[in-house]
N, C-alpha and C positions, 0 to 999 in steps of 0.2 A: 578865563576859566576859574581863577581864584578870586575874582571880584576885587582886584586891586584898583585903586583910583587911576584914572587915565591922566597921569601927570608926567609930562615930558622930562622934567628935571630929574625925577627919580629914575625914570627909565634910562636916561643917559648916565646917571651915576652907577647904576647896576652894570650897564654895558661897559663903562670905563673900568670898573673893578674886575669884571670878567676878562677884559682885554689885558689888564696888568697881570692878572694871575696866569694867563696863557703865556705872556711874554716871559714871566719869571720861570715858569715850568720849562719852557723851551731853552732858556739860558742854562737852567739847572742840568738838563740833559746834555747840552753841548759841552758844558764844563766837564762833566763826568766822562763823556765819550772822548773828549780831546785829551784829558789828563790820564785816564786809566785804560783807554781802549774800549772797543765796543763790547766785547764779551764780559769784561769785568764791570763795565758801566751798566749793562743790562741787569746785572745782579745787585749792584750797590745802590742804584738810584731808588728802587722800591724799598730796600732795606734802610736807607738813610731817611726816607720820607715818613716812615711809620712813626717815629717819635714826634716828628713835626706835626703830623695829623693828630696824634693822640693828645698833644698839649695845645691844640688850636682852640679849644673851648667848645668844640662840636660834640665830643664824646665825654669829656670831663668838665664839670663846672669849675671854672678857674679858681674861685675862692676856696674850693675843696682840695685843691692841689697843695701838698705840703710846701712850706716856704722854701725848703731846700731845693725843690724842683720847679718852683713857680717861675723862675727866670727862663725856663725853656719855653714858656708860653709867649714871652716877648721876643724870642728868637724865631718862633714858628711863622713862616711865611703864610701858611694856611690860616693862621689866626687873623692876619690882616685882611685876607680875602673874605673869609667868612664874616668877620665883624663888619667889614665895609659894606657887604651886600645886605646884611641884616639892618645896619644903620640906614642905608639908602632906602630900604623898604619901610621900616617901622620907626625910624628916628626922625629928628628934626621937627618936632611938634606935629606929628601926623594926627589928623582928625580921628575920633573914635570910629571903630569898625561897626558895620551893620550887624545886628544880631536879632534873630527872631525868637529867641528863647527868653524865659523869665530871668535867668542869671547867666551872664557871660563873663567868665573870669578874665579873659583877655580882650575884652571890648576896647579897653584903652591900650594903645600900643606901648605906652610907657610902662604899663604893668607887665607886658610880655618881655620888654627889654630888661626890666628889673629882675624878673624871674630867671632869665638866662644869664644874668650878670653882665649885661652890656648897656646899662642905663647911662653910664658916663662915657660911652664910646664916642669917638670923634672920627667922622668920615675922612677928613683930610689928613689926620694922623695915620690912618690906615693906608691911604694913598701914598703918603710919604714913606711908610714902612715898606710897601711893595716896590716903590721906585728905588729905594735904597738897596733892597735885595737884588733888583735887576742890575743896578750899577756895580755892586760888589761881584755878582756872578759874571758880568761881562769883563770886568777887570781881571778876575781869576781866569777867565777863558783866554784873554790876551797873554797873561803871564804863562799859562800852561802851553800855549802855542809857541810862544817865544822860547821856552825851555826845550820843547820838542825840536824846533828848528836848530837851536844851538847844539843839542845832542846829536842830531843827524848830520851835522857838518863835520863832526870829528870822526 
């Protein structure tokens, strides 16, 4: 429907990024549910993800974020997912897009990546970022469950 090239490698890369994002979100919910309980977790998960979504690069152009707050974009798990999917689709020397008009500003995928501030994005860095988030969240889940078990023994 969007006239994307039928390239299996890119499709697998987008699929992997979506899978890692789902695994990260699942672990995020489990940590909050285990550490804080269901009722508080239901409130705090959306409240804590709003800054992460805001600084992901989807709503704010990352170079426009003040330097004092720019570090939040590197902590945002949504940035890694968004950047990874965009890189998988438009990065890695993709061929120019088809265009039936006289002037197409985004005919070259590199121009699109430059305009959204992701020209130097690296797919495998984004995969590493999401895997790191998943591992940290699973470790936090284990610690919170261990604390719950110790507190319930007493």
